[in-house]
Structures are given as structure tokens and as C-alpha cells.
N, C-alpha and C positions, 0 to 999 in steps of 0.2 A: 503494499500500500504506500510506504514512504517512497519507494522507487517510482511508482506510478505518478505521485504528486510532483516529484522532482523532475521527471520527464515531461509532464503536462506544463509545468511552470517554464521549463526550457523551451517548449514549443511555443507558448504564448510569447516569450521574448523574441524568439526567432521570427515569428510572424509579424510582430509589430515593426520590425526593422524595415519591412518592405510595404507596410500597410499605407504608406503615403506616396509610394513610387508612382502610382496611377491615380491621377485626379479624378478618375471616374470610378473609384472604389470607396465604399463605406464599410469600415470595420466595426463589428459588433460583438462585444464579449458577452457570452450567454451560457447558462447551464444547458447540458445537452437534454434533448427530448421535449423541450418546452413547446416548440412550434414546428410546423412544417417548413424548415429553413429552405430547401430546394424550391418549394412551391412559391414562397413569398419572394424569394430572389428572382425567380422566373417571372412572376407577375410584374414586379417592380421594373426590371430591365426591359421587359417587352414594351413599356411606355417610353423607352428612350432614356430612362433613368440610369443612375450609377449601378455598378455591380456590387451586390451586398456579399460581404465575406463574414461569416459567422465563425468565432473562434471560441472554443469550449473551456470554461474553467469547471473543475470537477468537484468542487465544494465551496461553501460559502467561506470557509476560512482561507482558502486559496484566493478567492476574489478579494476578500477584505484585506488580506495581506498585500496584494498588488495595489489595492486602492490606497492604503496608508502610505505605501512606499512611493506613490505617485506614478507608478508604471502604467496604471489604467488611463492616465492622461493621454497616452499614445492611441487610445481608442477613440473613435468619433462618438460611439455610443456604447452603453452596455445596460445590462438588465439586473434589477434587484427588486425585492419585494417592497410593497409601499411602506411597511414600518421601517425597514432599513433606509429607504429613500429619505424618509423624514429625519432620521438620525444623522445621516451623511450630509444632508443639506445644512443642518445646523453646524457642521464643521466647515462650512463654506467650500465644499468640494464639488459642488454641482452647479450647472449653469441654469438660471431661471429661464423658462421658455416664454417667449412673447405671446400676447393674447391672440393673435391671429392663428397661432399653432394650436392653442387650447381651446378656441371657440368650438371646434368640431366635436369636442368630447363633453356631452351633457353631464355625465357623472365621471369625475376624475379623483380617484382615491389617492393619486400620486401628488396632488397639489400642483403648485406651479413649476415643479422641478422635473416633471415627467409625464408621460401619457401611458394609459394601461394597455399592455400588450396582450396578456391573457389572464384569466382567473385560474389559479391553482388551488385545488381543493384537498384538505387532509382527509383521508379516508383509510380503508383497509387494503392491504396487498395480501393476496391469498393464492397459493397453489393448491386447488381443491384436491381433497383426498376421497378417493372412490368410496362410495357407501357411507361417508360420513355426512352429518348434518350440514345444510348449506350455511355459509357464514354471511350473515346479513346485519350483524348488530355489534356495536362497540362492547356490549356486555360479553359477547362470545369471545372477544379478544382477551379480556381480563379474567374470564372464567371459561376457557376453551372446552369444546367437546373432547371427549376422552382421546379420540383419534389425533387431536392436535396438541395434546399434552407433550411437553418436551420438544415440540417442534415450532414454539413461539419465540420471536426475538423482538424486544422492545428497545428502541433507541432511548438513551438518557438524555432527552431533549425538553428543555424547560417549557417550550411552547407546546410541542406536538403531543407529548406522552401525557403531560398534565391536563391538557384540554380534552384528549381522548377519554382519559379516566373520568373527568368530571361529567362528559356527555354520557358515558356508560352508566353513571349513577343518576341520570335524569337531570343534571344540573347544567347551568349555562357554562360553556367552555372557558370563560374568563371570569368565573365567580371568584369573589374575594372573601366569601363567608367561611370563617374559621371552622365552623361545625361541619361544613361540607368538606374541607380539606381534611379534617380529622377522618371523616368517612372514606376520603380518597386514600389516605395513607394505609387505612385498614384493608381497602381493596388491594392496593399494591402489595401489601404483606401477604395476602392469600394468593396473589398471582405468582409469587416467586417459585412456588413448587411446580408451576407449569412451564417455566422458562427453559429454553434451550441455552440461552445466553442474553446478557445485556450487550448492546452494540449498536450498530447502525442497520438501516434496512438492507445493507449490502452484505452483511455477515451471512455466510453460506452454512457453516456448520457442517462441512463436508457433505453438503446435499441434504441435510436433514431439516432444514427451515422450511416451513409451509405457510407461515402466518406472521405478518408484522404489520406496522403502520406506515403510511407514507403518501406520496403524491403520484398522480397518473404519469408524470414525466419520468419517474424512476423505473417504470416497468421494463423499458427496453434494456436499460442497464442490468436489471435483475435478471431478465430472461438470458441475456448474453453471458453473464458471470455464472449463472447456474446451469446453462445449457439446456434450459427447460422453458419452452414457449407457452405453458399452461398457466403462467402467472396472470392474475387478473386484479383490476382496481374495483373495489365495492364502495358505493356511497351508503354508509350505514343508516338504518331507519331513524336513529336518534338525531342524526344531523351531520352536517360537514362544516368545517371552518374554511372560510374563503379567504385567500390571500391574493392580492392583485400584484402581478408582476409587471413593473414599470420599466419602460424604455427611457433611459435618462442620458444627458449629455455632460461629460466632464467639464468642469469650469475651465475657461480658456479655449474651448473649441469654437471655431467659427460655425455659425449656422448657415451652411451653404443652401442654395435652393433645393438640392435634392434631400439634404437633411431635413429641412422644414417640410417638404412634400411628404416624405415618410412619416413624420411624426403627426402631421396634420390629417393624413388620409389612411391611418393604420387599419380602420375597419375594412377598408377595400382589399387589403392585402393579407390580412390574417383572419381565417374562418372562425366561427364560433368555437369555443372550447367545450370540453365534455360537460354536458349538463346532467346534473343528478336527477333521480326520479322527482316528479312533482310533490310527492308525499314527504320528501326528505326536507328536513328543516335546514336552512342555510344561515349560518352565523357569520356575519361580516365583521371583521375587526377594523374596518376602515374608519369608523368613527372614535375609536379609542385611542387614547394617548399611549405611544409605545413605551415611553419611560415609566409610566404607571404599570403597565403590564409587566415590564422587566422587574420593577421594584417588587411587585407582588410575588413573582415566581422566585425571586432571589431570596425573599424573606421567609420562605417555607422550606422545610426539608422533606417535601413529599417524595422526590426522586431517590433520596437516600435509602428509603424503605425497599426500593426495588433491588439495590445493590446487594450482591451476595458476597 
């Protein structure tokens, strides 16, 4: 994993060296699997616009490290969720976008520093086991059917796992009620005996993992690393948490006509993202203060209960 991160960082640096050699190229740093990159690039260039070059970062830690070091300034655009967009904007690292760019976006969780590219939804990632009950609920993640016991991996993630556990109990994913977090810690305690391991959604456990939590864009990497195409994304019946992935511009970049055109007309180039069933509750964190959320999760020891 360390070697993969080193190699991917090296590729990012090599790519940026020639990203401005061609004035008709727009370089975008993005997590893999978020959008149909080839389709977007084809639709954009078919209108006589610049060639879009998508360069992948493979973790938020890698992206944030490049951002803090200033290396992402070599990209004309990059993608991050709307919570991180707000925090990075406060560090004065992003370019505010003009009103003529923002005017086409009636709802914009990204504020004045970006435009929404896609909606990413936290749900269940499952490789179904034959003859086992269908996985449709958050509660089944934290109290899995017998066939999935010791085949469950949960990431120690302050947003994702805490939110999923709260929804499994029927609570709001960003509840701050201490009694509900006490119940959450008890749920986590009872879940430990069902765990294969604590880690990330990419932990394979030598092919023994069949159940975890994550996002639709992680499916392809999961299928590739496991060698199994049966992995599925499930929108649980209790609800999904929506994060808006924002296309942003590093501070100091010039807003060329093609950059402005892409930002202004994104809905024309990016098809609608996966929609959950109509019966699924959709929790948006767009109206919540990111710092308040982080303060809440840092002040509790919920995740420590999961650790073995």
C-alpha cells in the first residue's frame, strides 16, 4: 500500500510537468471512479473545447498532502467534497468563482468556491453470499446475518462509520445527543465479534471480506483488488448520507474561457449520479457546519469501542 501511494504520487508529479505544455488541455485531479471521465472529455472536446486530462489521487490523505505542499496549484481544477471545500477555502487556497459561473447552479453546496460535480452517497458495499439473507439495512451491517459474521470490515472513519451506526439505530447520522452515542458505543461493542478486521473498504482479508461500508465510486477498485465482479452498492432502507463532490479551482489559476465553460455548464457533460430508491431517506450535510461536525466526532470515543 505504501509503495502504491509513492508510485501514484510520483505519477502525479510527472503528469503535472507537462500539464501546461498544451494550451488546449485542462488538468483535473480527481478520485477514481467518480464520473465517466472518457465520456465527459469526449462531450467537451466535441464542442471544440480543450482536452480534459483526469489524474487520479488514490486517497484523501494523498490529495490533502499535495494541497498543503502547494503541488495541486499545478492543476487547473481538482475535486473534493463540499465539507473539505469549505475548510480549504478558509485557508485561502481556492479561487472564488464569478457569479456568471455560479448562476447556472440553482443549488450549490460548494458555496462560491466550486460547483457540484456529482453527489456521492454513503451506503453498503456487499459481495452477496448465496442463500444468505439479502443485505438491505444498516442494522444488518452492525448485526450481520450468520453467513457474514467474520466477513465484515469497518473503516475507523469519524464521519462514515459513526454516521452509519447512528442510522442503524434509527437516529440522525449527525446526532449530537449523548444518550444516542452511548447506545452507539454499545452497538459497536456488540459488533466487534462479527468483524474480520478494522481497516478501510479496500482491506481484502485474503478474499474473506464480503461486507463493508463505502461509496459507489469505490466499487471498481474493490472489484479490481478482489478479482470479484459481484460487489454491489446498496442504499440502505434507513437512509444514505449525501456528500457533494465539488469541482474547484486552486487560487492563482486563470479562469480561461474553457475553464469557465466547463464550470458553467457541468450538467450538460456529467449525467445524473446513482439515485437511491425513492423510499430511502436522504440526509444531506450541506447545511451543517463542517467544524461543528468534526468537533462532535472528535469529542467522543465511539470508534475506540470498535478497536480490537
